[in-house]
C-alpha positions as CSV (number, residue, x, y, z in Angstrom):
1,M,-3.6,-30.7,-23.9
2,A,-4.1,-30.6,-20.1
3,M,-0.5,-29.7,-19.6
4,H,-0.9,-26.7,-21.8
5,C,-3.9,-25.6,-19.8
6,A,-2.1,-26.0,-16.5
7,V,0.9,-24.0,-17.8
8,G,-1.5,-21.3,-19.0
9,V,-3.3,-21.1,-15.7
10,I,-0.1,-20.9,-13.7
11,A,1.4,-18.2,-16.0
12,G,-1.8,-16.2,-15.7
13,L,-1.8,-16.4,-11.9
14,Y,1.9,-15.4,-11.9
15,I,1.1,-12.3,-14.0
16,V,-1.8,-11.3,-11.8
17,V,0.3,-11.7,-8.6
18,W,3.2,-9.9,-10.1
19,S,1.1,-6.9,-11.2
20,K,-0.6,-6.7,-7.8
21,A,2.8,-6.7,-6.1
22,K,4.0,-3.9,-8.4
23,D,0.9,-1.8,-7.5
24,F,1.4,-2.5,-3.8
25,V,5.0,-1.2,-4.0
26,E,4.0,1.9,-5.8
27,T,1.2,2.6,-3.3
28,C,3.7,2.2,-0.4
29,K,6.1,4.6,-2.0
30,M,3.3,7.1,-2.5
31,I,2.2,6.8,1.1
32,S,5.7,7.1,2.5
33,S,6.4,10.2,0.5
34,R,3.4,12.0,2.0
35,M,4.4,11.1,5.6
36,D,6.6,13.4,7.5
37,L,8.2,11.6,10.4
38,E,9.4,14.8,12.0
39,E,5.8,16.1,12.3
40,P,3.8,14.8,15.2
41,L,0.6,12.9,14.4
42,L,-1.4,15.1,16.8
43,S,-1.1,18.9,16.8
44,E,0.2,20.6,19.9
45,K,-3.2,22.4,20.3
46,C,-5.1,19.1,20.6
47,V,-2.6,17.6,23.1
48,E,-2.5,20.6,25.4
49,F,-6.3,21.4,25.4
50,E,-7.7,18.0,24.5
51,T,-10.3,19.5,22.2
52,E,-12.3,17.5,19.8
53,E,-11.7,19.8,16.8
54,C,-8.7,17.8,15.6
């Protein structure tokens, strides 16, 4: 009986970790699709004039 419980707990933990990893990969893909590596992080206006409007 205890062996059945141990297998159930391990299987449950595996399922939780697997689903969290899947969510993490989807989130990373979503974030990377929104980022444009060609565009600077700071606008040219902020760098030249050092304003606080950015």
